[in-house]
N, C-alpha and C positions, 0 to 999 in steps of 0.2 A: 348431058345432064345440066340442070340449071341450078345455080347456087343462090341462096337468099342471105342477105346480110342480117345478122341478129340485131334486133332493135333494142335499144336501151329502154328500161322501164320509164314511164312518164313521171317526172317530178312535179312538185308543186310548191308554191310560196304562199304563206299566210302572214299578213301583217296583223299583229295582235296587240290590242291595247292592254297594257299592264295596270292601268288605273293608277291608284296611289301607291301601289306596292303591297297592299293588303291582299293576300291570296283569296280571302273570303269574299272579296268584291269582284273577282273575275267572272266573266261570262262563262257559262257551262261549256260552250263551244271552245273557249280559250283553253280550259283545262284539258279537254279532249285532244286538242291539237298538240299541246305541250307534251302530253303523255305518249303520243304517237310519233313525235318528230324524230327525224334522223339528225338534224342540225338545228340548233337554236342560236341565233345571232341576237344578243340581248344588249340594249343600251344600258350602260352602267347605272343609270338612274332607276332602273326597274326594281332592284333590290333582291337579296338572296332568297327571301321567302317565296317569291314567285318562281325563281329559277329552280327551287327545290321540287317543283311540280314536273320538271322535265323527266322523261323516262330514263331508266337506268342505263340504256344503251345509247342515249343521245349524246352527240358532241355539243358541248356548250361553249360558246365563244362570247366574251363580254367586250363590247365596243365602246369607244369614247363618245360622250354626248355630242350630238351633231355630226358625227362621222358617217357619211352616207355609205350604204352597203348595197346599192343597186346592182353593181357588177358582180359582187360575191353571191347575191341571191340568185341571179340568173345562171351563173356558172354552176352552182350547186344543184339547181333544178334540172339543168341539162344533163347532169350526171345521174339523174333519176332519184335524187334525194327529196325527202319531205322536209321542207324548211319552214321554220317559224321565225319571224322577225318580231322581236318584242320591243315595243316603244312605250315610254311612260305616258300615262293618261290615255287619251284616245289617239289612234294612229293618224288621223287626218286633222288634228287640232294644230300641230306644228308643221313646219315646212318638210321635215324629213320624210314623213309618211307618203304624201302625194308624190314627191320626187322618186322615191323608191318604187312606188306602185307604177309610175310611168315607165321606169326602167324595166320592170317585170313584163309589163304589157308589150313594150317595144321588143323585148327579147322573146316574145311569143311563148311565154310560160304561163301555166295556170295560176291565177291569183284569187285569193280570198282575203277579205278584210273583216276582222272581228272588232267591233267597237269596245272601247274601255270607258270606264267612268272618269271623266275629266276632274282634275283637282278643283276646278272652279265650281263644280257641282257637288262633289263628294265631301270636301272639307267643310263648307258651310253647313251641310246637313249634319255632320258629326259635331259641329259646334252649336247646334240648335238654332241656326239662322235660316229661316225659310225665305230664300232669295226671291222666289216668285218671278213674275213677268210684269212689265218689261224689265229687262236687265241688260247691262253692258259689261262685257268681259274684256279686259285689257292687260297686257304685260307691261310693267313699268320698265322703261328703257330710255336711253338717250333719244331725244326727239319726240317724247310722248306728247300727244296733243291734249294738254291739260284744259284748255279752253273748251274743246269739244266734250271731254269727259265730264267736266263740271256741269255742262249744260244737258248731259244725256238724261233722258227720263228714266224713272224707276230706280232700281238698285244698281249700284256700281260694285263690280268684283274685280279686284286687282291682284295679279300675281307678281310678287316682289320678293326682295330680301328684307330682313328685319331692319337693316341699316337704311333702307330707302323709304320706310314708312313715314318718318318725320317730314322729309322733303315732299313726299307725295301729298300728305295732309295739308301742308302749307301751300302747295301749289293749287290744290282744289279750293281752299279758302280764298286765295288770291284771285282766282278766276270766277268766284261767285257763289260757291257752296257755303252754307251757313256754318259758322265756327262750332256751333253746338250739335252738329249732325252726328248721330250715333255711328260708331265704328267698332267692328270686331277684327281682331288680328289673331290668326291661328298659326302656330308653328307645329310641325310634326303631325299634321292632320291625318286622322284615321289610324294612327299608330299608338302604341302604349306610352309614347312620350308627348302626345298632344297636349298643348296648353293654349288656352284662349284668353285674350285680354279684351275686356269690353271698355271702351273709352269714347272720346269724341275727337273731332278733327283738331280742335285747338289744344287738347291734352295728349294726343297720340305720341308725339315725340318723346315726352317724359315717360309715359306709361309703358312703352314697349322696350325700354332700355335693357330689361332683363332677358329679352328674347334674342336668339341668334339663329341664322339659317334662312331657308326659304319660308315664306309665309303666304297665306291667302288672306286678303283684306276685303271686308264687306263694308260698304258705306251706304247708309240709308235707314229708313224706318224699321225694316224687319229685324235689325239688330236689337231693337228695344225689347223684344220678346225672347232674346237668346238665353238669358239666365233662367227663364221659366221653362224653355224647351230643351235646355242642355241635358241630354240623356247620356252622352258618352262619358264626359268627365264627371258626372254626378253619380256614377255607379259606385257601390259601397267600397269596393277594393281598388278603386282607381288610384294609380300611383303607388300601390303596395308592391314591393318586391318580395316574393314568397318562395322560400326554399322548399322543394318537394323531394324528400328523401325516400325513394321507393326503388324497387327493382326496375330495370330499364324498360322492360316490356309492359309494365303496369302504369308508368307515369303519364302516358299520353292522354288518356281520358281525364285524369285529374287535372292536368295542366289546361286542357281545353275548357273545363268547367271554371277554373280560376280566371282564365282570360275573359270568359263571359261576364264575370263580375268586375272586370277592369284591372285585374292584377297582372303582374309580369312574373310568370313562373320560371324558376331556375331548377332544372332537374339535376339532382345529385344522387346517382345510384349508391346506395349503402349496402345493399344485399344483392348477391348474385345467386341465382338458382341453378343448381347442378344436379345431374342424375345421382342416384344412390351409388355408393361405392360397390355394393353387391347387388346386381340386378335380379338374382335368382328368386328372392322372396316376392318381388313385384311380378315376375313371370308366372310364378305358381298361383298368386292370388288372382291375377287377371284371367288365367286359365280357369280358375275355380268359379268365376262368375258364370261362364258358359256351362260348366259341369254341374251346376246346381248346388254348389257348396254353401252359398250364402243366401240368407233371407233378406238382408239389408246390405247396401253399400252406403256409407256415410261420408260426405265431403265437407271438409271444414275450411276450404279456401279455394279460390279460383286456380291457384297453382296446383292443387291436388287434382282438380278436374283436368287441367292441361296435362299433367303427368300421366294420368290414366288414359286420356284420349290418345296421346302420342304413343303409349305402349300398345294400345289396341291397333292403331294404324300401322305400327311397326310389325305387328303380327297379321296384318291383312284383315282386321276385324273392324266393326263399326258399332254404332249405338244399339243395333238390334240385339246384341248380346245381353242387354239389360232386360229383355222381355222375361217377365216372370220374377224379376228381382225388384224389391222395393228400394227407393233411393231417397236419402235425406240430404238436405243442404243446410248449412249453418246460418245462412242469411240470404238476402235478396241478390246480392252481387254473385254469390256462388250459384244460386238458383238460375240466374240469367245465363251464366257460363254453361250450365247443364242444358238449358233450353236451346242455346246456340249450337250445342252438340246434338240436339235432337231428343233430349231426355227431359221429361217433365217430372220434377221431384214429387214424391209422395208426401214428404214432410219438410216444412220450413217452420221455424219457431214462430208462434203467434205473438210472443212477447219479445223479451230481450234476444237479440241476434248474437248468440254466443254459445259456447258449449253448454253452459248452465241453462240457457233458454231452450236449447235443443233437448236436453235431458228432461226438462219439465213437461214436454209434450210427448216424450217417447214412452210408449206403453211397455209394461213389463212383459217378459217372455211368458207365453201361455202355451204349454205343450198340447193343449186341445186345439187351438186355432193357428199356432205357428209350427208348421211341419219341420222347420229348420231353425236351429237356435244360434246361428253364427252370423256375425257382422264383420264385413271387410271395412277397415278404416285406413285409407291411404293418406299419409300425413308427412309433414316435414320431420326431419331428424331431431329438431329441437322442440317439438310440440310438447305441451304439458299433458299430464296423465288424467286431467279432470274427466274427459269424456270417456276414456277407457274404464276408469274406476266406476263412473256412474252407470255405464252400460252393464258392467258385471254385477253391480248391486241390483240391477233390474232383472238379473237372471240370464243375460246374454253372454255367449262366448265371443271373444273379440280377437280378430287377426289384425293386430296393430302393425302396419307395414310402412316402412320408410319409402315414400314415393319420390321424394326429392330432398336435396340437402340445401340449406341456406348457409352461405359463407359470406364473410365480410368482403365488400368490394374494395377496390384500390382507392387510396386517398384522392379527393378532388384536386384540381389545380390550386397553386398557392394563393392566387387572388381570391378564389372562393373561400378558402379557409380563413384568410384575413378578413374578408367581408363578414363572414359568420361571427367571428370573435370580436370584430370591431364595430358591429352595429350596422352593416351594410344591407342586411335583410330586415324587412318590416315584420315578417312572420315566418314561422317554420311549422310545417304540418307533420305530425307524427302519426303513422298509420299502424304501428305495432310496437311492442316492447323492444323487439330486435332492432327496429330502425332508430329508436332512441339510443340504445347502447352503441350501435355501429356508427352512427353519425358522430357522436361524441368521441368514439375511438379513432375515427379516421380524419376528423376535421376540428375537433375541440368543442367546447361548450358555446352555445349562442350567447350574444351580448345580453346583459340583464334587462335591457329595455325592449328586446325583441319579443313579440307576441308568440307564445307557444300554444298550439292547438293539438289536442289528442283525441284519438278516435274512440277511446273507451277507458274504463276504470283501470284495467291492467296496464295499459300504456301510460296513463297518468301516474300510476304508482311507480313505474320504471323511471319516469322522468324525475319524480320527486326524490327517489332514492339517490339520484345523481346530483341532487341539489338544485334542480331546475324548477322555476315557478311556472305553473300551468295556468294560462289565462282563459282558455276555451276548452270545454269538454263536450264532445258531440253527444246529443241526446240519444242518438242511434248509432250503433257501430258499423257505419258504412261510409265510404269516402264522399259520396254526394252530400250526405247530411253533415259531414264534417266541414266541407267547404261552405255550406249554407250557414253553419254556426259561426264560422270565421267572418262571413260576409255580414251577418247580423251584428256581430261584435264591432266590426269596422263602421257599420252604419250608425251604431249608437255613438261611437266616438265622433263621427262626422257631425251628427246632430248636436253634440256637445261643443262643437267648434274646434275639436282637436285634429291636428294634422296626422299623417302617417308617422309612426314612431321614428323613422329615419330622417324626417324632414328637419326636426330640431338639431340632430347631430350634424346634418349637412350645413346648416346655417352656422353652427359653431365652428366647423372646419373652415368655412369660407372666411369667417372673421379672423381666424388665426393666420 
């Protein structure tokens, strides 16, 4: 008999550029590799947002800047592991990447290199500086060749710390650059904390004294157009810290939209969604859909869609059970949740997206054309009776069933409560009456200068009952329109030369 030795699975190593730390700027291939990795060795400069893309089973190890990991990469690959080495910027811009790549090749392991957007390219783009060609990129350090940099053609891009900017500017002037040459200095590039100062070489030392940390400096004529091309810092909600009080699973899309307008969203769950205490009514109602008990099923929230969907899946059923049943949705968001489930609603309000708007478009029961007179209404335990009463007035019988319960969430951390009451938030978005009451109950009332935006009249009324001033009322009761309304409000303030509400409070605190 002959025996064969079991071979270990082949491992691999990918050197991946993390760019500036903004996960939205990663290459598609980078996100694919991170999600499939067994081991992620990440330089500490890459940031938590990029590390969050690692798969749930991945081992993530953060390494010190400049600490070479060649031996660890080879050893892990020889064990059959799929390894991602995350490096800031582009893997081959600094010395670590090429040295680690050589170690992997020498160790006879599979190697892949995924480029990342270098800071010297991404940050000027976000500052509105079209650096163009020719350009020279250099890192400010001891022994920098200032004579050579001053004489370099085209645009000069320097990677430095804020404390080095004044000395660098003086050195360039000393070696021949004109003192009035335009300069941009950007700190926190591509992040929500980005700030760009436009100055000149002779004024740079004074103008950047409020900056701290790593910066990207651009020297040359392209800086002259920066204020006109500045798209990132000129977004309407740029610099606004916005509290988002929603259920945990609903906040993601709203926060993403806020980021698109430049805001920094802080999610504070105020409502937790739980199953009904007694499941039997939902069990009977869902069974009734398939048994032909109902002419209509009316959904008044995305949570109701989710609750019915989960109940159907629990019973081994799917959207096909709705064949032969008419479906109504209170608004576009609820309608989209139904479409995602495979159901196209028959009725969505043509006007106001609310229970009242739905009733205006709902036809009365007609025993000639409607073979069944019953409507299934899956709702929250705290829902109002407006729709039930209105449908009954139209001649319909209604099975008003608690599909889910809304309960008050736990209080947020102390620092969040203090920020809310002390003016640390520029705005708060209220998406329902219950979020108003629950936020005040678990965290207190917002500061009187904080901008409050409400999704509809009922939510506004709930806020005013608690003595809150409402600054923004969404013209349409959906979250996308609510965010747009807040952005329009902020844009008007910016056009009038007003800073975000918290900016003045920060200056006063700094003086004290």
